[in-house]
C-alpha angles and dihedrals in degrees: 000000000000117000087225094069090135089063093049101046106112098209145330086249090073090059093047090051091048093049091050091053091044094051096041095038092221138085089210094053092044092051090051093048092048094040090236132127118260092243090054091052091046091050091051090050092048092050091049091048090052090048093051091045097222136071118276097194146000126220114233110182101317095327128101114229109196121217129227087258089059091050090052093045091050091053095053095037089058090050092049094048091045089054091051091048091050090049091054092047096047093046089051090047090057088065090045091247113122109219140146137072124314118197113210125181122188137175116250096259089064092063090090095066108016093085090059092048095046091043094057090044092053091049088055093045106029093174092063122104118206125210104195124191118190117185144132119295095259094056094043089050089053090052089049092053090049092047093231096147140043100225133025131190119212133164093200118045128213110226093251091056097062098087089053099042137095122196107225114152135039116236115195118190117210131195108234138187136182112276092250095051118122090243095047096091101033114112099202120039126170118220090241089063090064093065092065090074136062116266135213121200147168118265123280109270096038117118092240093051092047091054092047094049092048092048095050089047089057088052090051089240127128115233113208114168117208093210129029118202129177095212128073090204092055091047092053093051092047090052091049088051089058098251095132148294126297144183118232140169117268088241092058089049093053087066096048117144114252097340090277095139125081127203109232121229102229130160111254095022149151099053107233115223135145141224117240134202109221124195120214107255092203094057133073107247112237130208087253095058090046089051090052092051091049091048093047093052096047119105094238093057093044092048091066094057108028112099127204110238117241 
């Protein structure tokens, strides 16, 4: 490959198209995300492959298997595009106008309030574009370790995250039952009583599950869910169907279907946790990411998403 690759690269667009295919693992999904036709995406990939001088992927069945060259290209393409984004942001900041693209990645439980937070931020900075990634904790952790985003939202921090984190939002976890459950109308319930019934829970590794396991350990009780589900929405519907009890964030409960779930009055509950904003340690922090953190921690922004517990 020529050492003058910078002089041969057709456009930044080729790299953006490649990264979309690389992250989504599909030409079809990338074309949909970029609002381009599949032939256009395929042409961009072919031109980039010819430019690099070695294959970027192989097709096995209907699946794309990326080569080591693609892994290396993705790493440096992300760095290059991040540099361009920082240039745009810092030039805009010189004129005291926050603009550019902010990459935000959040775990799925944050989906109940992140639209309100991003909405108020975009109203304050209308020239800002947001790239939002919502996924399970494992995938968001992987993005954090690769430094793919500017800002992350976690309820449970890994030890190495603490120097880069800011606590900004309370996150109370409530035990809940269907409205016709025997415990639903009792005013005083001991934690031991909960273990007489089946339980549904998020998967091990999720922030909610970590908080639940730690809380029951403090109570000297063993928490063993009968059914593990990776979706809060599916858990809520299973509880309504009478399949068991669960513990969910207050934000997930605000969006409950039909008011069919009841918070249980149990000694030692709710479980008190917090949401944290985490900055990517591998990325240079821009004025735009700092503006987001300031906005998120202000009282006006918090007021639109903080709920008053019943």
